[in-house]
N, C-alpha and C positions, 0 to 999 in steps of 0.2 A: 195313309201309310202304304204306298204302293209297294208291292212285292213282299210285304210282310203280313203275317196272319195277325188278326186282332188278338190282343193279349200277349203278343211276343214282347219280351223285355229287351229293350235296346239301351245301350249305354251311350251317352253323349260325352264328348270331351269338354271339360270346363277348364278355364285358366284361373288358378288361384293366385292372387297377388296381394301384396301389402306395400303401400307407399308410406313413408314417414308421415306421422300425424293423421293417418286415416284408418278406417276400419279395414279388416281383411275383406277382400271382395272376390267373387267368383263370377265369371261371365262365360257364356257359351257361344263360341264362334258360329255354330250352325243355327242358333236361335236368337236373332237380333232382339235386344231388349230384355232378355231373360238373364237376370242377375240375382245373386244372393250376397248377403253381407253379415258380418258378425264381429264381435270384439276379439275373437280368436279364430285361428284357422279351423279348429274343430267346429266352432259355432257356424261359420260360413259354410262348411261342408254339410253340416246337419240341415241347414236351410236350403241347400241346393236341390234336393229331391222335391221339396214343396214348391220351389220356384219353377221347376220343370212341370209339375202337375198344374200349377196355375197358368203357365204359358200355354200348355197344350189345351187346357180348357178354354182359354180365350180364342185360340186358333180354331178349335172345334165350333165355338159359337159363331165365328166368322165364316164357317164353311170351308176352312183351309185344312189341308192335310199336314200332319207333322212331317217336317222334312227328314229325309234319311240322314243319319249322322255320317260325317266323313271320318275316315280313319286318322290316327295320329300322323301316319306317314303323309297323307294328303294335306292335312292341316299344317304341317311344318312348312309347306310352300305358300301358305296364306301369309301375306306381309304383316298383318296384325298379330297373328299367332307367333310367327317367327320373331318379331320384335319383342313380344312378351317373354318368350323363352330365352332370348338373348339377354334380356334384362334380369334374368334369374327367377322369373315366375315359373310356376309348376303346372303341368298339364295333369288333370285327374279325370278318371272315368266316373260318371255319375249315372246311376240308373233311376229312371222315373219310378215313383211308387206304382206298384201293380194295382189294377182294379180288382180287388179281391171280392167285390160285391157281386160279380157275375151279372152286371146290368148291361143292357145294350146302349147304344149311343143316345137314343131318345130319352131313356130313363136317366142316364148320367147327366144329360143336359137339364132335365127337370130337377135333379138333385142339386146341380150347380146353381140353378136359378133360385131355388129355395134357400140355399146357403147364402147367396149374394143378398137376397132380401133381408136376411138376418145379420148381414155384415160378417159372415163367417166363410171359411174355406170349406171345401167338400168334406175333408177329414174332420174339421171342427164341428160341422153340422152332424155328421155321423156320430162323433164322440158325444155330443150333447144329447142326441136322441137316445143313444144306448144308455148313457148314465141316467137320463130321465126315466127310461123304461125300467132300469134296475131299481131305482129309488121308489118307483110307483108301486 
């Protein structure tokens, strides 16, 4: 994340769309392959932050930096975004979930690997461990 401090919250522009006969979908022009979907617009939006977290975790595992988000003004000149907006789809700002655990990158990677071994997301693993600790 060149030029940004660790922990800084950045919003990415997502394109929320619905085609007849499909789920609501949300895709991020700055993050190829990062998508969210749901039966409703609210559900797709609710899934978007988790999609961002998973995408950034995979990028981190690959040693890649999270790309800086482009502004909506710049994105409007992107042919895919311009076409989506012209078709009536909506641009929304989505913030990735903050790392409230205060862990460094190596620790976060270890958490992510433990979660993956259990078939969970980072938040799913943390939730399971907290609930287990409370119940114990």
